[in-house]
C-alpha positions in Angstrom: 16.6 -65.6 37.5 18.4 -62.8 35.7 21.3 -60.8 37.1 19.1 -57.7 37.5 16.6 -59.8 39.6 19.2 -60.6 42.2 19.9 -56.9 43.1 18.6 -55.7 46.5 17.6 -52.1 46.1 17.9 -49.5 48.8 14.7 -47.6 49.6 14.1 -44.1 51.0 11.2 -41.9 51.7 10.4 -38.3 52.6 7.0 -36.9 53.6 6.2 -33.3 52.7 3.1 -31.3 53.7 0.9 -32.5 50.8 2.9 -35.2 49.0 5.6 -37.8 49.6 8.6 -39.0 47.6 9.8 -42.6 47.6 13.1 -43.5 46.0 14.6 -46.9 45.1 18.3 -47.0 44.3 20.2 -49.9 42.7 23.5 -49.9 44.7 25.5 -51.4 41.8 24.9 -49.0 38.9 23.0 -46.2 40.8 20.0 -46.5 38.6 16.6 -46.1 40.3 13.0 -45.0 40.4 11.4 -42.0 42.1 7.8 -42.1 43.0 5.9 -38.9 43.9 2.7 -39.7 45.7 0.2 -36.8 45.5 -3.0 -36.3 47.5 -5.6 -38.8 46.4 -2.8 -41.3 45.9 -2.0 -40.2 42.3 1.5 -41.6 41.7 4.1 -40.2 39.3 6.9 -42.6 38.4 10.3 -41.4 37.0 13.2 -43.6 36.0 16.4 -42.0 37.4 20.2 -42.3 37.0 22.0 -41.3 40.2 25.7 -40.9 40.9 27.9 -42.2 43.7 26.9 -39.3 45.9 23.2 -40.3 45.9 23.2 -41.5 49.5 24.8 -38.3 50.8 22.3 -36.3 48.8 19.4 -38.2 50.2 20.7 -37.7 53.7 21.1 -34.0 53.2 17.6 -33.8 51.8 16.3 -35.5 55.0 15.2 -38.8 53.3 14.9 -41.7 55.7 15.4 -45.4 54.9 12.1 -47.0 53.9 10.6 -50.4 53.2 10.6 -52.2 49.9 7.0 -53.2 50.6 5.6 -49.7 50.8 7.5 -48.7 47.6 6.3 -51.8 45.7 2.7 -51.2 46.8 2.8 -47.7 45.3 4.6 -49.1 42.1 1.8 -51.6 41.6 -1.0 -49.3 42.7 -2.8 -49.5 39.3 -2.7 -53.3 39.6 -4.7 -53.2 42.8 -7.3 -50.6 41.8 -10.6 -51.7 40.6 -11.5 -50.3 37.2 -15.1 -49.4 36.3 -17.4 -52.5 35.6 
């Protein structure tokens, strides 16, 4: 198992009127991923580089702690979707 595999990310979520944003933050180097889930479950993925103030920023922006399971399900959404026969 590599060093990166041993990191436990912090997960956050905010639901807006017509979409939701999920964020994963690596607490060691503040790298992360932002997922924007649109209506119809279309998912945009963006690699992010945060700074030390990321947790305060998320709190001010009204993000709540979330689960790794929900984040990972959206990350792997394409894996679970059935493609045309």
